[in-house]
C-alpha positions in Angstrom: 6.4 -17.7 6.5 8.8 -14.9 6.9 9.8 -14.0 10.5 11.8 -10.9 11.4 12.7 -10.7 15.0 14.4 -7.7 16.7 15.9 -6.3 13.5 18.1 -3.3 14.0 19.8 -1.2 11.3 21.6 2.1 11.9 23.1 4.5 9.4 25.2 6.7 11.7 22.8 8.2 14.2 19.7 7.3 12.2 17.9 4.1 13.2 16.3 2.7 10.0 15.1 -0.4 11.9 14.6 -0.1 15.6 14.2 -3.5 17.2 11.5 -4.4 14.6 9.6 -7.7 14.8 7.2 -8.8 12.1 5.6 -12.1 11.0 4.5 -12.5 7.4 2.2 -15.6 6.8 3.0 -18.0 4.0 1.0 -17.3 0.8 -0.1 -13.8 1.9 0.3 -10.5 0.1 1.6 -8.1 2.8 2.1 -4.4 2.2 4.8 -2.5 4.1 3.3 1.0 4.3 4.8 4.1 5.7 6.2 7.6 5.0 9.7 8.2 3.6 12.3 7.2 6.1 10.0 4.9 8.0 12.2 1.8 7.3 10.0 -0.1 4.9 12.6 -0.3 2.1 15.4 -1.2 4.5 13.2 -4.0 5.9 12.5 -5.3 2.4 16.1 -5.2 1.5 17.1 -6.9 4.7 14.6 -9.8 3.9 16.2 -9.9 0.4 19.8 -10.0 1.8 20.7 -6.7 0.1 21.2 -5.1 3.5 22.8 -6.7 6.6 21.0 -5.9 9.8 23.1 -4.8 12.7 21.1 -7.1 15.0 18.2 -9.5 15.0 17.3 -12.5 12.9 15.4 -13.2 9.7 14.0 -16.6 8.8 12.2 -17.8 5.6 10.2 -21.0 5.8 11.8 -21.8 9.1 15.4 -21.4 7.9 17.6 -18.7 9.4 18.8 -16.6 6.4 20.3 -13.7 8.4 23.8 -14.3 7.0 22.8 -16.0 3.8 23.6 -14.1 0.5 20.7 -13.0 -1.7 21.2 -15.6 -4.4 20.7 -18.4 -1.9 17.5 -17.1 -0.3 15.1 -18.4 -3.0 13.5 -15.0 -3.6 12.3 -13.0 -6.5 12.8 -9.2 -6.4 11.2 -6.5 -8.5 12.4 -2.9 -8.2 10.6 0.4 -9.1 12.8 0.7 -12.2 12.5 -2.3 -14.5 16.2 -3.3 -14.7 15.5 -5.1 -17.9 18.3 -6.5 -20.2 17.8 -4.0 -23.1 19.6 -6.2 -25.7 17.4 -9.2 -24.9 13.9 -10.0 -26.1 11.0 -10.4 -23.6 11.3 -14.1 -23.9 15.1 -14.1 -23.1 14.6 -11.6 -20.2 12.0 -13.9 -18.6 14.1 -17.0 -19.3 17.4 -15.5 -17.9 17.2 -17.0 -14.4 16.2 -20.4 -15.8 19.2 -20.4 -18.2 21.6 -19.5 -15.3 20.2 -22.5 -13.4 20.8 -24.7 -16.6 17.2 -25.9 -16.8 16.3 -28.0 -19.9 15.4 -26.0 -23.0 11.9 -27.6 -23.3 11.2 -26.7 -19.6 12.4 -23.1 -20.2 10.2 -22.7 -23.3 7.1 -24.0 -21.5 7.7 -22.0 -18.3 8.3 -18.8 -20.2 5.2 -19.2 -22.4 3.0 -20.0 -19.4 4.2 -17.0 -17.5 3.8 -14.6 -20.4 0.2 -15.8 -20.8 -0.4 -15.3 -17.0 1.0 -11.7 -17.0 -0.8 -10.8 -20.2 2.2 -10.7 -22.5 1.4 -13.7 -24.7 2.5 -12.7 -28.3 5.2 -10.3 -27.0 8.0 -12.9 -26.8 10.1 -11.4 -29.6 9.8 -7.8 -28.7 12.5 -5.8 -26.9 12.0 -3.8 -23.7 12.1 -0.5 -25.6 9.1 -1.7 -27.6 7.0 -2.1 -24.5 5.0 0.4 -22.4 6.0 1.0 -18.8 3.2 -1.2 -17.5 4.2 -4.0 -19.9 7.9 -3.8 -18.9 6.9 -4.1 -15.2 4.8 -7.2 -16.0 7.8 -8.6 -17.8 9.9 -8.0 -14.7 7.3 -9.8 -12.5 7.3 -12.7 -14.9 11.1 -12.9 -14.8 11.0 -12.9 -10.9 8.4 -15.6 -10.9 10.2 -17.8 -13.5 12.5 -19.4 -10.9 9.6 -20.4 -8.6 10.8 -18.3 -5.6 9.5 -19.0 -2.1 9.1 -15.2 -1.7 8.4 -12.3 -4.1 9.6 -8.9 -2.9 8.2 -5.8 -4.7 9.9 -2.4 -4.0 7.4 0.3 -5.1 7.0 -1.6 -8.4 4.4 0.8 -9.8 5.9 4.1 -8.5 7.3 5.3 -11.8 4.0 4.8 -13.7 1.2 7.2 -14.2 -2.0 7.0 -12.1 -4.2 5.1 -14.5 -1.6 2.5 -15.3 -0.9 2.0 -11.6 -4.5 1.5 -10.9 -4.8 -1.1 -13.7 -1.6 -2.9 -12.5 -2.9 -3.0 -8.9 -5.9 -4.9 -10.1 -3.8 -7.2 -12.2 -1.3 -7.9 -9.4 -4.1 -8.9 -7.0 -5.4 -11.4 -9.6 -1.9 -12.6 -10.3 -1.3 -13.3 -6.6 -4.6 -15.2 -6.3 -3.4 -17.4 -9.1 0.2 -18.1 -8.1 -0.1 -17.8 -4.3 3.5 -17.0 -3.7 4.3 -15.2 -0.5 4.6 -11.5 -1.5 5.8 -8.4 0.3 5.0 -5.1 -1.3 6.7 -1.8 -0.3 4.5 1.2 -1.0 3.9 4.7 0.4 0.5 4.8 -1.5 -2.3 4.1 1.0 -4.8 3.4 -1.7 -2.5 0.9 -3.3 -2.0 -1.0 0.0 -5.7 -1.0 0.8 -6.6 -2.2 -2.7 -4.0 -5.0 -3.1 -2.9 -6.4 0.2 -4.3 -9.1 2.5 -2.4 -7.5 5.4 -0.8 -4.2 6.0 2.1 -3.4 8.3 2.3 0.3 9.0 5.9 1.5 9.8 7.1 4.7 11.4 10.6 5.6 12.5 11.9 2.1 12.1 9.1 0.5 14.1 5.8 -1.3 13.5 2.8 0.8 14.5 0.1 -1.8 13.6 -0.4 -4.9 11.5 -3.7 -6.2 10.3 -6.2 -6.5 7.5 -6.9 -3.3 5.5 -10.4 -3.1 7.1 -9.0 -3.6 10.6 -6.5 -0.8 10.2 -9.0 1.6 8.6 -11.8 1.0 11.0 -9.8 0.3 14.2 -6.5 2.2 14.0 -4.1 1.6 16.9 -3.2 5.2 17.2 -3.5 8.7 15.7 -0.5 8.1 13.4 -2.1 5.0 11.8 -5.4 6.7 11.3 -3.8 9.9 9.9 -1.6 7.9 7.5 -4.2 5.4 6.3 -6.6 7.6 4.4 -7.8 11.2 4.8 -8.7 12.6 8.2 -10.4 15.8 9.5 -10.2 17.3 13.0 -13.6 18.1 14.4 -13.9 19.5 17.9 -10.5 18.0 18.8 -11.4 14.5 17.4 -10.0 12.8 14.4 -12.7 11.7 12.0 -12.9 10.5 8.4 -14.3 13.1 6.0 -16.9 10.7 4.8 -18.1 10.3 8.4 -19.0 14.0 8.7 -22.6 15.1 8.0 -23.2 18.6 6.7 -26.5 20.5 6.8 -28.3 23.7 7.7 -30.1 22.4 10.8 -28.0 23.2 14.0 -29.8 20.3 15.9 -28.8 17.5 13.5 -29.3 14.1 15.1 -27.0 11.1 14.6 -27.7 7.4 15.1 -27.9 6.4 18.7 -25.6 3.4 18.9 -22.1 2.4 20.1 -19.3 4.2 18.3 -21.4 7.2 17.3 -20.1 10.7 17.9 -22.4 12.2 20.5 -19.4 13.7 22.3 -18.3 15.6 19.1 -21.4 17.8 19.1 -22.4 20.1 16.3 -19.9 22.6 14.7 -20.9 25.8 13.0 -18.8 26.4 10.0 -18.4 28.5 6.8 -18.2 26.9 3.4 -14.8 27.8 1.9 -14.9 25.7 -1.2 -16.9 23.0 -2.9 -14.9 20.5 -5.0 -16.7 18.1 -7.3 -14.7 14.8 -7.6 -16.8 12.8 -9.9 -18.9 10.4 -7.7 -18.4 12.4 -4.6 -18.0 16.1 -3.4 -15.5 17.5 -1.0 -16.7 20.4 1.1 -13.9 22.5 2.6 -15.1 24.2 5.8 -13.8 26.6 8.4 -14.7 26.1 12.0 -16.5 29.3 13.0 -15.3 29.0 16.7 -11.6 28.1 16.1 -10.9 29.2 12.5 -9.5 25.7 11.8 -10.0 24.2 8.3 -11.5 20.8 7.8 -13.1 18.9 5.0 -16.2 16.7 4.6 -17.0 14.3 1.8 -20.7 14.1 0.8 -22.5 12.3 -2.0 -23.5 14.0 -5.2 -27.1 13.6 -4.2 -26.6 15.3 -0.8 -24.6 18.1 -2.5 -27.3 18.8 -5.1 -30.0 18.8 -2.3 -28.0 21.2 -0.1 -26.9 23.5 -3.0 -23.9 24.6 -0.9 -22.4 28.0 -1.8 -19.1 29.4 -0.8 -19.3 31.8 2.2 -22.6 30.5 3.6 -23.0 29.1 7.2 -23.6 25.4 7.7 -23.4 22.9 10.5 -21.3 19.8 10.7 -21.4 16.7 12.9 -19.4 13.5 12.9 -21.5 10.3 12.5 -18.7 8.0 13.6 -15.5 8.5 15.5 -13.0 5.5 15.6 -12.2 4.2 19.1 -8.5 5.0 19.2 -6.6 3.9 22.4 -5.1 6.7 24.4 
């Protein structure tokens, strides 16, 4: 387990960490999610020992490491940029930490071969970093970090420099990798989809503080406040209420009914709106609408089937109603 208690870090008048406390369970994959300047990278670097907090304590597996240098914290670290040794082969890059620790040659060979197979780079041992794609270089970096059997793996936006399709593929691969090696992993990201896709738990940061910690489903379905809801996925404002675009029903009947059960949006009422734009996004359709009473813009997501049935056209009048409004504490 990683325990951060009362961590504080200031850069002049700016509080990067503001009395922050967080528990990260052993064996979990926890995402630190937040906007730029929220403190997530400072927190990760403090856990790594690359930043010295102005106050508070950090423990790893029950040991206080607050004043311990990075090389003695038993961690692996992967940055956004690969930091590969360009003059070394893939095999030598992965083996570097083991050689520094003077492990036996046969142990190094077996460990490197096993890891390259796990990360999907078997057969690439003799290539150089320049001969690999961006995704392959990042897999090599992860193998190098795992080679020394760290207690904790820290990932600082590891896929941020890659294109969208490669990021998506590597997210799936990272989740499978974690399920296989079970090392306690902390991932810094500003990508909500990445956090929801990969993590067991998400800690949402804002202005150096923790807003909410929980499973992806807990945070998405039961956000602690408006900031968490707005940051974790798209939102629309309907009659003064924050709702998810996929929880808005669109139709031509002004008396649309919604399910009568707890959590439904009876208080939201029906909103008359004008269709501004219809955007086809593959398996779903985004309908951009303007509230006829207030002039505010909002968006609804509907299925392709509903879109084809409605045959929505720009400029026509429709009616919108929320089918679910999250119960956000005041």
